[in-house]
C-alpha positions as CSV (number, residue, x, y, z in Angstrom):
1,M,-16.8,-90.1,13.8
2,R,-19.3,-87.3,13.5
3,R,-20.8,-87.3,10.0
4,A,-22.1,-84.3,8.2
5,S,-24.0,-84.5,5.0
6,A,-22.5,-83.6,1.7
7,I,-22.8,-80.0,0.7
8,L,-24.3,-79.7,-2.8
9,D,-25.4,-76.1,-2.8
10,G,-24.9,-74.3,-6.1
11,L,-26.0,-77.4,-8.0
12,M,-29.4,-78.0,-9.6
13,V,-29.6,-81.3,-7.7
14,A,-29.4,-79.4,-4.3
15,E,-32.3,-77.1,-5.4
16,A,-34.4,-80.1,-6.4
17,L,-33.7,-81.7,-3.1
18,R,-34.7,-78.5,-1.2
19,R,-37.9,-78.2,-3.2
20,G,-38.7,-81.9,-2.6
21,T,-39.0,-82.7,-6.3
22,I,-36.5,-85.5,-5.8
23,T,-35.5,-87.6,-2.8
24,K,-32.0,-88.3,-1.4
25,D,-32.2,-91.7,-3.0
26,E,-32.7,-90.1,-6.4
27,V,-29.6,-87.9,-6.3
28,A,-27.3,-90.5,-7.9
29,T,-29.5,-90.8,-11.0
30,F,-30.7,-87.2,-11.3
31,P,-30.0,-86.3,-14.9
32,Y,-28.9,-82.7,-14.1
33,K,-26.8,-83.5,-10.9
34,N,-23.7,-81.8,-12.3
35,V,-25.4,-78.6,-13.5
36,V,-24.0,-75.6,-11.7
37,T,-26.6,-72.9,-10.9
38,R,-24.4,-70.6,-8.9
39,S,-20.6,-70.0,-9.0
40,F,-18.1,-67.3,-8.3
41,G,-17.3,-65.3,-11.4
42,Q,-20.6,-66.2,-13.0
43,K,-22.0,-62.8,-12.2
44,R,-21.6,-60.0,-9.6
45,G,-23.1,-60.5,-6.2
46,V,-23.1,-64.3,-6.0
47,K,-24.1,-65.2,-2.4
48,P,-22.4,-68.3,-1.2
49,D,-24.1,-70.6,1.3
50,V,-22.2,-70.6,4.5
51,K,-22.7,-73.2,7.3
52,V,-20.7,-72.9,10.5
53,V,-19.9,-76.3,12.0
54,P,-17.8,-76.1,15.2
55,A,-14.7,-78.2,14.7
56,Q,-13.8,-80.8,17.3
57,L,-10.5,-82.6,17.9
58,D,-9.9,-85.4,15.4
59,D,-12.7,-84.2,13.0
60,V,-11.8,-84.9,9.4
61,Y,-13.0,-82.6,6.6
62,V,-13.3,-84.0,3.1
63,L,-12.9,-81.5,0.3
64,C,-13.6,-83.3,-3.0
65,S,-14.9,-83.1,-6.5
66,D,-17.9,-85.1,-7.8
67,G,-15.3,-87.3,-9.5
68,L,-15.0,-88.9,-6.1
69,T,-18.5,-88.8,-4.8
70,G,-19.9,-89.9,-8.1
71,M,-17.9,-93.1,-7.9
72,V,-17.5,-93.8,-4.2
73,S,-20.4,-93.8,-1.7
74,E,-20.4,-91.6,1.4
75,D,-20.4,-94.7,3.6
76,T,-17.3,-96.0,1.8
77,I,-15.5,-92.7,2.1
78,C,-16.2,-92.6,5.9
79,K,-15.0,-96.2,6.3
80,V,-11.7,-95.5,4.5
81,I,-11.1,-92.5,6.7
82,E,-12.1,-94.3,9.9
83,K,-9.7,-97.1,9.2
84,S,-6.7,-95.0,8.5
85,Q,-4.6,-92.7,10.8
86,D,-2.6,-91.7,7.7
87,L,-4.7,-89.2,5.8
88,Q,-2.2,-89.2,2.8
89,R,-2.7,-92.9,2.4
90,A,-6.5,-92.6,2.9
91,T,-6.6,-89.8,0.2
92,Q,-4.8,-92.1,-2.3
93,Q,-7.0,-95.0,-1.4
94,L,-10.1,-92.9,-2.1
95,I,-8.7,-91.7,-5.5
96,D,-7.7,-95.2,-6.4
97,W,-11.2,-96.5,-5.4
98,A,-12.9,-93.9,-7.6
99,N,-10.7,-94.8,-10.6
100,A,-11.3,-98.5,-10.0
101,M,-15.1,-97.9,-10.0
102,G,-14.9,-96.3,-13.5
103,G,-13.2,-93.0,-12.9
104,T,-15.5,-91.2,-15.4
105,D,-14.5,-87.7,-14.1
106,N,-11.5,-85.9,-12.7
107,V,-11.0,-87.0,-9.0
108,T,-9.9,-84.4,-6.5
109,C,-9.7,-85.2,-2.8
110,V,-8.2,-83.4,0.2
111,L,-8.5,-84.6,3.8
112,I,-8.0,-82.3,6.7
113,R,-7.8,-83.6,10.4
114,I,-8.3,-81.2,13.3
115,C,-5.4,-81.5,15.7
116,E,-4.2,-79.7,18.7
């Protein structure tokens, strides 16, 4: 499976990573990791970050909240998806895993597979 890094733009942690004031290893413990610096509706003229990634057959896109990524590592998320052909089951497994790890936030997860 091809793996793309998580998109954190619009959060203070992403800006700190970009500036080099923290490392990727420090993201999990960054005290302001949930602080939103940019969002729609916050003010006029918000410019979203857009990244074009050409889709390939069998790619799986993960759309989720920090309720999942705060509890379940990227490696674990990938392993669950790789082991399952049933995305509905994989989605439920990821939500259950996040809750089992403490579930300290709302957990949202949507998995999308590119098919013919």
